[in-house]
C-alpha positions as CSV (number, residue, x, y, z in Angstrom):
1,X,-51.3,-40.1,35.2
2,X,-49.9,-38.1,32.4
3,X,-52.3,-37.4,29.6
4,X,-51.2,-38.9,26.3
5,X,-51.6,-36.9,23.1
6,X,-53.2,-38.7,20.2
7,X,-51.6,-38.7,16.9
8,X,-53.1,-40.0,13.7
9,X,-52.0,-43.5,12.8
10,X,-49.1,-43.4,10.5
11,X,-48.4,-39.7,11.0
12,X,-44.9,-38.9,12.1
13,X,-43.3,-35.7,13.5
14,X,-41.5,-33.8,10.8
15,X,-38.0,-34.6,12.1
16,X,-38.6,-38.4,11.9
17,X,-39.0,-38.5,8.1
18,X,-35.9,-39.7,6.4
19,X,-36.6,-37.4,3.5
20,X,-36.6,-34.4,5.8
21,X,-33.2,-35.4,7.1
22,X,-31.9,-35.8,3.5
23,X,-33.1,-32.3,2.6
24,X,-31.2,-30.9,5.6
25,X,-28.0,-32.9,5.5
26,X,-27.6,-34.0,1.9
27,X,-24.3,-33.5,0.1
28,X,-26.2,-32.6,-3.0
29,X,-26.2,-28.8,-2.1
30,X,-27.0,-26.2,0.6
31,X,-30.5,-24.9,-0.2
32,X,-31.8,-21.4,0.5
33,X,-34.6,-21.5,3.0
34,X,-38.1,-21.8,1.4
35,X,-36.8,-22.4,-2.1
36,X,-39.6,-24.9,-2.9
37,X,-42.3,-22.5,-1.7
38,X,-41.4,-19.7,-4.2
39,X,-44.2,-19.0,-6.6
40,X,-42.6,-18.9,-10.0
41,X,-40.6,-21.6,-11.7
42,X,-38.0,-19.0,-12.7
43,X,-37.3,-17.9,-9.1
44,X,-37.1,-21.5,-8.0
45,X,-34.6,-22.3,-10.8
46,X,-32.5,-19.2,-10.1
47,X,-32.4,-20.0,-6.4
48,X,-31.4,-23.6,-7.0
49,X,-28.7,-22.4,-9.4
50,X,-27.3,-19.9,-6.8
51,X,-27.3,-22.6,-4.2
52,X,-25.7,-25.2,-6.4
53,X,-22.9,-22.8,-7.5
54,X,-22.2,-21.6,-4.0
55,X,-22.4,-25.0,-2.3
56,X,-19.2,-26.8,-1.3
57,X,-21.1,-29.9,-0.2
58,X,-22.1,-31.1,-3.7
59,X,-20.5,-34.1,-5.3
60,X,-21.4,-33.5,-9.0
61,X,-21.6,-30.4,-11.2
62,X,-24.0,-27.7,-10.2
63,X,-26.7,-28.5,-12.8
64,X,-26.9,-32.1,-11.8
65,X,-27.1,-31.3,-8.1
66,X,-29.8,-28.7,-8.5
67,X,-31.9,-30.9,-10.8
68,X,-31.4,-33.8,-8.4
69,X,-32.7,-31.9,-5.4
70,X,-35.7,-30.5,-7.3
71,X,-36.6,-34.0,-8.6
72,X,-36.1,-35.4,-5.1
73,X,-38.5,-32.8,-3.7
74,X,-41.2,-33.5,-6.3
75,X,-40.9,-37.3,-5.9
76,X,-41.0,-37.2,-2.1
77,X,-44.1,-34.9,-2.0
78,X,-45.9,-37.6,-4.0
79,X,-49.7,-37.6,-4.0
80,X,-49.8,-34.8,-1.3
81,X,-48.5,-32.2,-3.7
82,X,-51.3,-30.2,-5.3
83,X,-51.5,-30.4,-9.1
84,X,-50.9,-26.6,-9.5
85,X,-47.8,-26.8,-7.2
86,X,-46.5,-29.8,-9.1
87,X,-46.9,-27.9,-12.4
88,X,-44.8,-25.0,-11.0
89,X,-42.1,-27.4,-9.8
90,X,-42.1,-29.3,-13.1
91,X,-41.8,-26.0,-15.0
92,X,-38.9,-25.1,-12.7
93,X,-37.0,-28.1,-14.2
94,X,-37.3,-26.5,-17.7
95,X,-36.3,-23.1,-16.3
96,X,-33.3,-24.8,-14.6
97,X,-32.2,-26.2,-18.0
98,X,-32.6,-22.7,-19.4
99,X,-30.6,-20.9,-16.7
100,X,-27.8,-23.4,-17.0
101,X,-27.8,-23.2,-20.8
102,X,-28.7,-26.8,-21.3
103,X,-31.0,-28.4,-23.8
104,X,-33.3,-31.3,-23.2
105,X,-31.6,-34.3,-24.8
106,X,-33.5,-37.1,-23.0
107,X,-34.2,-40.1,-25.2
108,X,-37.9,-40.2,-24.5
109,X,-38.3,-36.7,-25.9
110,X,-36.7,-37.4,-29.3
111,X,-39.1,-38.5,-32.0
112,X,-38.1,-41.6,-33.9
113,X,-38.3,-40.9,-37.6
114,X,-37.8,-44.4,-38.9
115,X,-39.3,-47.8,-38.0
116,X,-37.4,-50.0,-35.5
117,X,-35.0,-52.4,-37.0
118,X,-37.2,-55.4,-36.7
119,X,-40.0,-53.7,-38.7
120,X,-37.8,-52.5,-41.6
121,X,-37.9,-54.3,-44.8
122,X,-34.7,-56.2,-45.6
123,X,-32.3,-54.4,-48.0
124,X,-32.5,-55.6,-51.6
125,X,-28.9,-57.0,-51.6
126,X,-29.7,-59.2,-48.6
127,X,-33.2,-60.2,-49.5
128,X,-33.7,-64.0,-49.8
129,X,-35.2,-65.4,-52.9
């Protein structure tokens, strides 16, 4: 009888993960090998920028494609991604904005200077007496 190799329950070979297939065949962009293993956020950002600008497989502008692939990688790694590595990859997002000449304009980062409408006092002309 052929001897069966034991595999941990739930563990799958690398090629069976759908996320691995997406990284290989996605139309987002053609990645340079080992881009997410680079040590500095700047090098990761520059590599993603190069890949995004050279790629003919992307569907949107280079910045969106590069940021999309970086975010996808961070999200799919999930809890298995060490904190130090996640910090490098999160900083790579900021570097990506820098190398593409973009500023962060996300709504959650802007500070609200006035109270929400439901907490404001009514204007004097509309105040009920």
